[in-house]
N, C-alpha and C positions, 0 to 999 in steps of 0.2 A: 749411422756409421757402421761399416762392416767389420766384424772381427775376423781373425785369421781362418776360423772354421768356415765362415760364410764365403770368404774369398776362395778357399780351396774347393768348397762345394761348387761354387760358380764355375771355376776352371774345369772341374771334373765334368759338370753338366755340359759345358761348352765343347769339350773334347768328345764326349759321348755323342752329342748331337751331330758334330761334324763327321765323325766316323760312321754313324748310322746313316747319314745322308750322302755318303760317298760310295762310289762304286769300287769296292775293294776286291780286286781280282786275286787270283791264286799266287801271283808273284809279288804280293804286297811287301814281303820281307826284303826281297832282292831289289825292288823298286824304291824302297824307303818311303812308301805311301804314308804310313802312320807318322813318321818323323816329319814329312812334308806338311801334313795336316797340322801338326803341333807348331811348326815354324810359322805357318800361315796365321795361327792364333797368337803369335807373338812370343813363343818360347825360345827366343834367342839362338845362341850358338848351337850348331849341330854336334859339337863335341867339346864341352867345357872341361879342360884338363886341370885337375887340382894338384897332382903330383905325378912325376915321371921318374922312373928308376930303371934299373937294368931290365930291359924288355918288358916292363910292366908299367901301367899307369892307372891312376884313379881318375875317372871321368864321370860326367853326367851328360844327358842328352841336351838339356837346356834349362833356362831359368826365365820365369816371368812373375812379376809382382811378389817377389820373395818366396816363390814356389819352385822347388827343384823338380826336374822331370827326368825320368829314366825310362827309355823305351828299349826293351830287350827281348830278343827272340833266340838267343844262343844257349850255351851250357848253363844249367840251373845253378851250379855251384858258384858261378860268377856273381850271383845275387849278393853274396856276402860282401864282395868288394864294392858293389854298388851301395849297399847299406852304409858301409864305412865312408864312402864319398859323400853321401847325403848327410851323414852325421857330422863330418868335418865341416861341411858348409853350414849346417845348423849351429855348430859350436862357434864358428867364426862370425855368425850373425848375417850370413849371406842369404839364408832362407829361413822361413818359419815353419814350413811344411813341405811335403813332397808328394808326387804322383808317380807311381810305378806302373807301366803298361807292359803287359805280356800276354801271349795267347792263352786261352783256356786249355785245359787238358784235352778236351775233345778236338779242339783246333790243332793242337800239336800232333795228335794221332792222325788226323786227316792230312795235314801237311806232310808228315813222314811217309804215309801210304802213297800220296801223290808223288813225292820225290822218288821213292823206291820204284814205283810203277814206271815213271818216266825213264828210269835207268834200266828197266827190264829186270829188276830184282824184287825179292820179297822182303817185307819188313821183318827185322830181327829185334829181339828184346834189347840189345845194346844200342839200338837207334832211338831209344826213349829218353835220352839224357838232356833233352831240350827243356828250357824253362817254361813253366806254365804259371798262370796266375795262382793256381792252387798251391803249387810248390813255393812260390814267392811268399804266400801267406804263412805257410808252415815254417819256412826258413826264417822269416821275420819273427814269428812267435818264439823261435828257439833262441833268439838273441835280444828279446825285448828288454832285458835288464841293461844291456849295453847301448842299444839303439833307441834313443828317446825322441828323435825327430818324428812328428806325426806323418805317417805314410799311408796314402790311399792307393789301393791296388785296383787297376782296371783290367779286366779280362777281355781279350779280343777274340771274336768268333765270327766267321763269315756266315 
């Protein structure tokens, strides 16, 4: 019999395997490549909404086998909202653990340089506010007393 840690580990291994064996191009964020891979693996809805208020909402990318999934390539401060979403699902008994997918810091820098170059611009320090797996880890550590859902972080890098 599998325990929750085994089930989460199996899901992480499955996601990593699929990503490693996929041809992830430079437009993987715009194309939703990672989200498509996760849906192919059975991670349900592409935008599970927990709460919606004035121009804001709490969402996760999907759910499978009581594992919440968050795939995020945007602003790093939004991670706190994601942690709250996953914690609410954990508190409600909808999930027992979670997986958070974000690019590595090196990947964020590479994507930002590519984006700036394609627009004929140079990269500025203010362009560095995109979420990285390292940022997610440190943000999660900063709220570990409040966020008790077990979250495994996967860093994406081409």
